[in-house]
N, C-alpha and C positions, 0 to 999 in steps of 0.2 A: 142449017139445022143438024142435029145429031142423027146421022143416017144409020148407025149400027143399033140394032135393037137392044135396049138397055135391060140388064137383068133386074128382076124384082128384088125387093129387100129380102124376101124369104130365100131366094136362090143365092143371094150373097151370104146369108147365114149358113146355108147348107155347104156352099163351096169352101168357106172358111173352116167349117168343122171337118169336112172330108179331107182337106189339105193336110191336116195333122193326123189323119187316120183315126179320128174319134167316132165312136158309135153314138147314136142318139141317147142311149142309156148313160154313157159316160158323160156326155154334155149335160144331161139332166142332173147327174150327181154334182157336177161342177157349178151349175147355175141355180139349182134349187127348183127348176121347173120340171114337170113330169115329161116322160117320153112322148105320150100322145099330144101334150100341149106343144112341145117343140116341133113335132111332126106337122101340126097344123100351121105353125108359124112358117116353117120352111116350104110348105106346099101352097101357102097363100090363103088357107082357110081362115086364118086369124090375121088381123092387121099387126104388123111389126111396129112396136113403139120404141122410143129412144132407150128405155130401160132394158129392152131385150138386147139391143145392140151393145149397150154397156155391159150386160151380163156375159155375152159372148167374148167381148174384148177382155174382160176381167179374167174369164176362165182361160183364155188362150194367151194372155199377156200382151200388153201393148195396146195400140189403137188401130190396128190394120182393118178391122171390120168396119169401123166408123169411117175411116178414110176412103175405103173402097166404095162404101155406100154413097158418100157425099160426091165423089168424083164421077161415078158411073151412072147414077140414077137419073140425073137431069130433073125435069119437071115431074117425073114419075115419083119423086119423093113426096109430092103433094097429093095427099089422099083426097078422095071425093068429098069426104067429110069436111076437110079444110077448104076445098074450093067452094063448097056450099056456104061457108061462113063469109066468103069474100064476094058477096052477091053484087057489089057495085060493078057495072060493066067497065072493062078497061080494054083499050086497043091491044090486039095481039102483036107483039113486036116482030118485025120482019128481019131485023139485023141487030147486031150488038157491036158497039165500038167501046174499047176499053175506057176512053174518057167518060163514058156514060156512068161509070162507077162513081166518079167524083160527084156527079150531080145527084145520084141516088143517096150517097153518104150525106151530102148537104141536106137532102130532103129529110133524112132521119133526124139530123140535128135540129132542123126547123120544127118537126113534129114533136120532138122531145121538149123543146123550148115552149111550144104552145101548151103541151100537157102540163108542164111544171107551173106555168103561169095561170092557166085558165081551167085545167082539168081535162078529163077524157073526152067530154062532149065536143070540145073545140078541135080535137085531132082525129076522132074516130073514123069519120068517113074518108078523109084524105089518107089516113094510114092504110085502110083496107084497099083503096084503089092503088096506092103505090105498091103494096105487098103483092096484089094480084099481078100487076105488070112485071115486077121484079122476079116473081116466082116463075113466070112464063119464060123469062130469059134463060132459065137453067137448061132449056133444051137446045140452046145455041151452041155451035162449035166454038171452043176457045181453049187456050192453053190451061193446064191444070192450075198454074199459079194464079191466073186471072179467075178461074172458077172458084178457087178457095176464097179469094177476096169477095167475089159475088155472093158466095154462100154466107160469109160473115155479115154482109150487108142485108141479105134477105133475112137472116136470123135476127138482126137488130130491128128490121121492119116488123117482123112477126111479134117480137117482144113488145114493141110500141103499140101495135094493133091490139094485142091481147090486153095490155095495160089499159088502153082506152076503153075497151069493152068492159073490163072489170070495174073501172071507175064509174061507169054508167049503169052498173048493176047487172050486166050480162055475164054472170059468173060462169055458167056452163059453156057458153061460146068462148069465153076467154080461156078457160082451161084447155080446150081443144087446140087453140092457137099457141098457147104456151108449150104444150106437148110437141107441137110441130117445130117451134123455135128450138127446143132442146134437141130434137132429132137432127136439126139442120146445121147449127152453128159449129164450126171447127175451132172457134175462139174460146179459150178456157175462161177468160174474164167475163165474156158475154154469157157463157153458160151459167156462171155463178150469179150474175145479175138476174137472169131469167129464173133460176132456181129460187132465189130470194123472192122474186115477184110472185111466183107460183105458190110459194109457202105463205106469202101474205094473203093471197086469194083464199087459201085454206083457212086462214084466220078469219077472213071476212065471212066464211061459211060456218064459223064457230067450230072448226075442227083442228084444235091446236096440236093434238097428237099426230095427225097427218102431216101438219107443217113440220113438226120436229123430225118425223120419219124421213121426209124429203131432204132435210138438212143433215141427216145422220151419215156423214161421210168425212173423209180426211179434210181437215180445215186448211184453207188457203193460207199461204205465208205472205201474201200481199196485204199490207195493213188495211187499205180501204175495203177490200173484199171481206177481210175478217171483221171489220166494223159492221158491215151490212149483215153478215151472218149472225154475229152476236146480238145485234139489235133485234133481229127477227126472232131469234131464240128467246130473247127477253120478253117479247110480246106474247110468244106462245106460252111460256111459263106463267106469265101474268094471267092469261085466260084460264089456265089450269088452277090459278089461285096459289101458286107456289112462290111465296114471298122471298125466301132465301135464294132460290135459284134465279129468280128475276133480278134481284139486286146484284148477284154475282155476275150475271151476263151483262147487266148495264155497266158494271165496273170494267169488265173485259172489253166491252165496246168502247168505253171512254179511253182506255189505254190504247186500243188500236187506232182510234181517231187521232189521238195525240201524235202517233207515229206516222201519220199520212204525210207524204211529201207531194204537194200539189204540182210540182214541176216534173214529177215522175209517175203520173197516173197511167194505168192501162188505157189505151185508146177508147175502149168501150165505156169507160167511166167518166171521161172528160166532160161530156155534155151536162153532167149532173153536179159539177164542182161548184157552181154558183151557190152562195150561202153556206160555204163550208163550215164556218165558225158556228153556225146554228144547228148543224145536223145532229151532233151528239146530244144537244139539249132537247131537240124535237123528238128524237128517237127514245131517249131516256124518259122524257116527260110523258110520251104516249104509253109506254109500258107501266109507269107508275100510276098514270090515270086509270088504266085498266084495273090495276090492283085496288086503287081507291074505290072505284065503282063496284068492285067485287066484295067490298066490306072491310078492306084493310085500311082503317082510318089513318094510321100513321104514314101511309103513302101519300095522302092528299097534299100536305104542305110541301113535300118533296116534289110532287108532280107540278104544283103551282110554280115553284121557283124555276124548275127546268123549262116549263112552257113559256114563262115570262121572258127568260133569257133567250129562248129561241126566237120569239117575236121581235125582240130588240135587235137580234143579229141578222135576221133575214132581210134581204132587200126586196124592192118592188117586183123583181123578176120572179120571185117565189111567192106570189100573191096567194096561190092555192094553199101552200104550206102554212102561211100566216093565218089564213081563215080557219084551217083545221086546228091549229094551236089555240086560237081564240075560242072556237067552239068548245074545245075540251075544258079550257079555263072556266068558261061560263057554267058548265055542268058541274064543276067542282064546288062552285059557290053555294 
């Protein structure tokens, strides 16, 4: 176990600020947060979220605050609010062997496959149990390189757990776990996947502007991540009833999809590659469907063609996606 008392996230923020000789007032000017608010973060009166760490890193330049938080905090990264969401009992690990990482990664792939085929209900309980076990491993002694790999895996498990919760209507619980995943993962591709999933949750809550705000950041240059980003933006603009921006985002998503090289996908994205030929049609059809249901009649035939193409291109392993496309088609009739 980690024997040295780990610093709190607030202490890590304070140490990073003091290391460059900045006052709370100067950090407030750089981050946009008030001095009293930052003081409460640094003293532990307020819970530190992923966006607070991002704000400190942006102000100071680089990613040193995030890296120190991830490597030093251990299971202390897991707030009581997160533990309470993972109510399924799991055995407390007594040791950690590096080969265990491979088994945990395989379990994430399996949970992903279950969710894609059968929906969140099939994976929710297993995902929570695996996440609780994996998060407890963070208190074990291990080299920093192994810890970074474990953090990536725990971040993936948190994302799958949150997605399963959201897919079964537990939106508030899912939001808390998504926040945890964003705080945790050092992998940039996984962070984009989780951001897109959290934005999709905001769309499920009928909060399209909040979804757009989440995605208002420098766009990734990896085609598959850009495809996911533009597809989600298209759905947000469709909810807002903005026909021209929806069509533009669908076009940019299609261009990004055409540029995807399946042999060169980020590791975090590979489990979702099945049914690749259908993804652009399904995403575009969904956004056009939202427009059509919102009163834009000319979007209806466009949505129908894209949804039909998606159904034809998906395989049996994406049964849930096929069902969703068919449901939208039936409502267009």
